[in-house]
C-alpha positions in Angstrom: 2.9 -6.5 -11.6 4.8 -9.0 -9.4 4.7 -8.6 -5.7 6.0 -10.5 -2.6 3.0 -10.0 -0.2 -0.6 -9.0 -0.5 -2.9 -7.2 2.0 -6.6 -7.0 1.5 -7.9 -3.9 3.2 -11.3 -3.8 1.4 -14.1 -2.4 3.5 -11.7 -0.8 5.9 -11.6 3.0 6.4 -8.8 5.3 7.4 -6.5 4.7 9.1 -6.8 0.9 8.9 -5.5 0.4 5.3 -2.3 2.4 6.2 -1.8 0.5 9.4 -2.2 -2.8 7.6 0.2 -1.6 5.0 2.8 -0.6 7.6 2.5 -4.0 9.3 2.9 -5.7 5.9 6.0 -3.7 5.0 7.6 -4.6 8.3 7.4 -8.3 7.3 9.2 -7.7 4.0 12.9 -7.4 3.1 14.1 -4.1 1.6 13.2 -3.7 -2.1 10.4 -6.2 -1.9 6.9 -5.2 -3.1 3.7 -5.1 -1.2 0.3 -5.2 -2.9 -2.5 -3.5 -1.0 -6.2 -3.6 -2.1 -8.4 -0.9 -0.5 -11.9 0.5 -1.1 -11.7 3.7 1.0 -11.7 6.7 -1.4 -9.3 8.5 0.9 -6.7 5.8 0.5 -5.2 7.4 -2.6 -4.3 10.6 -0.7 -3.3 8.6 2.4 -1.0 6.2 0.5 0.7 9.0 -1.4 1.4 10.9 1.8 2.5 7.7 3.6 5.0 6.9 0.9 6.3 10.5 0.7 6.8 10.6 4.5 8.4 7.1 4.9 10.5 6.8 1.8 8.7 3.7 0.5 8.1 3.9 -3.3 4.6 3.8 -4.7 5.3 1.9 -7.9 1.8 1.7 -9.3 -1.8 2.6 -8.5 -4.7 0.8 -10.2 -8.4 1.9 -9.9 -11.0 -0.5 -11.2 -13.9 1.7 -10.2 -14.7 -0.1 -7.0 -11.3 -0.6 -5.4 -7.7 0.7 -5.5 -4.7 -1.5 -5.8 -1.4 -0.1 -4.6 2.0 -1.6 -5.3 4.6 -0.3 -2.8 8.3 -1.1 -2.8 9.9 -1.2 0.6 12.6 1.3 1.0 16.2 0.2 1.3 17.5 1.2 4.7 
């Protein structure tokens, strides 16, 4: 999947992956895509809740067994 910016949050625990994601999204234009890599098992629940609450769209979630990769489309204001 194509993306405009990547954040590596591997090794970080809640709430740091979400905080890094929030900062990364603030640097993007509306409708651009952010890729976030995280290893915290709670990140799946956290990112789903974050997107539901903020209006950003979780386009795809990949799990390779050791990390999770989230593709998040920034909401259009």
